[in-house]
C-alpha positions as CSV (number, residue, x, y, z in Angstrom):
1,M,41.6,40.4,34.9
2,Q,40.2,36.9,34.0
3,T,37.7,36.7,31.1
4,T,35.0,34.1,30.5
5,S,34.3,32.5,27.4
6,E,31.1,30.7,26.1
7,I,31.3,27.3,24.3
8,Q,28.3,26.6,22.0
9,V,27.7,23.1,21.8
10,L,25.3,22.7,18.4
11,D,23.5,19.0,18.3
12,P,24.0,18.0,14.9
13,T,21.5,15.3,14.8
14,V,18.4,15.7,12.7
15,E,15.1,13.7,13.0
16,P,15.2,10.9,9.9
17,D,13.2,11.6,6.8
18,V,11.1,8.7,6.7
19,Q,10.1,7.5,3.3
20,S,7.4,4.9,2.5
21,S,8.5,2.5,-0.2
22,F,7.5,-1.3,-1.5
23,L,9.6,-4.4,-2.6
24,A,9.2,-5.3,-6.5
25,D,6.6,-7.7,-7.7
26,R,8.6,-11.1,-7.3
27,P,8.0,-13.8,-10.4
28,E,6.8,-17.1,-9.3
29,S,9.3,-18.6,-11.3
30,L,12.2,-17.9,-13.6
31,D,11.5,-20.2,-16.1
32,G,11.7,-18.6,-19.4
33,S,12.6,-15.3,-17.9
34,V,14.8,-13.0,-19.6
35,I,17.2,-11.5,-16.7
36,G,19.1,-8.2,-16.8
37,L,22.5,-8.2,-15.2
38,L,22.9,-4.3,-14.0
39,A,27.1,-3.7,-12.9
40,N,28.1,-0.8,-11.1
41,G,31.0,-0.2,-12.8
42,K,33.2,-1.4,-10.5
43,K,36.1,-3.6,-10.8
44,N,34.4,-7.5,-10.9
45,S,30.8,-6.3,-10.8
46,E,30.4,-8.0,-14.1
47,E,31.9,-11.0,-13.3
48,L,29.8,-11.5,-10.0
49,L,26.8,-11.0,-11.9
50,Q,27.5,-13.4,-14.9
51,Y,28.2,-15.9,-12.0
52,V,25.2,-15.2,-10.2
53,C,23.1,-15.5,-13.8
54,D,25.1,-18.7,-14.1
55,T,24.1,-20.1,-10.9
56,L,20.4,-19.6,-11.4
57,S,20.6,-21.2,-14.7
58,E,21.5,-24.6,-13.2
59,T,18.0,-24.0,-11.5
60,F,15.9,-22.5,-13.7
61,D,15.6,-22.4,-17.9
62,I,16.6,-18.9,-18.1
63,E,16.1,-17.9,-21.9
64,R,18.8,-15.2,-22.0
65,S,20.7,-12.7,-20.1
66,I,21.1,-9.3,-21.2
67,A,23.9,-7.2,-19.3
68,G,24.4,-3.4,-18.9
69,N,27.3,-1.4,-16.4
70,K,26.3,2.3,-15.4
71,G,29.6,2.8,-15.7
72,N,30.2,5.1,-12.5
73,A,29.2,3.5,-9.1
74,S,29.3,7.2,-7.6
75,R,26.5,8.2,-10.0
76,P,22.4,7.0,-10.8
77,C,22.1,4.9,-13.7
78,P,21.9,6.2,-16.9
79,P,18.0,6.9,-17.5
80,D,18.2,5.1,-21.2
81,L,19.8,2.1,-19.6
82,L,17.2,1.6,-17.1
83,E,14.5,2.0,-20.0
84,E,16.1,-0.3,-21.8
85,L,16.7,-2.9,-19.5
86,S,13.2,-2.6,-17.9
87,E,11.6,-2.9,-21.4
88,S,13.6,-6.1,-22.3
89,C,13.7,-7.8,-19.0
90,D,11.5,-9.7,-16.9
91,V,13.9,-9.5,-13.9
92,I,17.2,-6.9,-13.3
93,I,19.9,-7.9,-10.8
94,T,22.5,-5.5,-10.0
95,A,25.4,-6.1,-8.0
96,S,28.4,-4.0,-6.7
97,G,32.2,-5.1,-7.4
98,D,35.8,-4.9,-5.7
């Protein structure tokens, strides 16, 4: 006696969840700007951001920089750190290290 089995094949694909977004306004120049440097918590992310800021300072008259570190690359940035940087900085740059 022979039995037959059925195999059910599932399609794991779904329609993409498309959301509209926009780019932040860009300043015409970084001269006189306060630059926020937001590291993601990975090794070398702070050093990378400092290098980027130093490089920008060669071209622009950066007023100062404010460094922050969200502490954990797998977690969102704490709201209080985001608020502090957004209130104090003209531009915020973020980076991932390793």
